[in-house]
C-alpha positions as CSV (number, residue, x, y, z in Angstrom):
1,M,-5.9,-29.2,36.5
2,N,-9.5,-29.3,37.6
3,E,-12.4,-28.0,35.5
4,I,-12.9,-24.8,37.5
5,Q,-9.3,-23.7,36.7
6,A,-9.7,-24.7,33.1
7,E,-12.7,-22.5,32.7
8,K,-10.9,-19.5,34.2
9,K,-7.8,-19.9,32.0
10,P,-8.8,-21.2,28.6
11,L,-5.2,-20.8,27.2
12,S,-3.8,-23.1,29.9
13,Q,-5.3,-26.2,28.4
14,D,-3.2,-28.9,26.8
15,F,-3.1,-28.4,23.0
16,T,-2.6,-31.2,20.6
17,I,-1.2,-30.9,17.1
18,K,-4.6,-31.3,15.4
19,P,-6.4,-28.2,16.7
20,L,-3.2,-26.2,16.2
21,L,-3.0,-27.2,12.6
22,K,-6.7,-26.6,12.1
23,F,-6.2,-23.1,13.4
24,A,-3.1,-22.3,11.4
25,F,-4.0,-24.1,8.1
26,P,-5.8,-21.1,6.5
27,T,-2.8,-18.9,7.2
28,I,-0.3,-21.4,5.8
29,V,-2.3,-21.9,2.6
30,M,-2.7,-18.1,2.2
31,M,1.1,-17.6,2.6
32,L,1.8,-20.3,0.0
33,I,-0.6,-18.8,-2.5
34,M,0.7,-15.3,-2.0
35,A,4.3,-16.6,-2.5
36,L,3.4,-18.3,-5.7
37,I,1.6,-15.2,-7.0
38,F,4.6,-13.1,-6.1
39,L,7.0,-15.5,-8.0
40,Y,4.7,-15.6,-11.0
41,R,4.3,-11.8,-11.3
42,N,8.0,-11.1,-10.8
43,K,9.5,-13.9,-12.9
44,D,10.7,-11.5,-15.6
45,R,12.1,-9.0,-13.2
46,Y,14.4,-11.4,-11.5
47,H,15.3,-13.5,-14.6
48,Y,18.9,-12.4,-14.7
49,V,19.6,-12.5,-11.0
């Protein structure tokens, strides 16, 4: 793909794992923190399940 096409279609570029992880890392961390908070707050409610 030449540079002119890459400028017109920014999503058609080749992605590597590093930029994708850099983009998704804050969301992953937030999900883990929210899951831990949920488990901590509801530990008594689901104790007998």
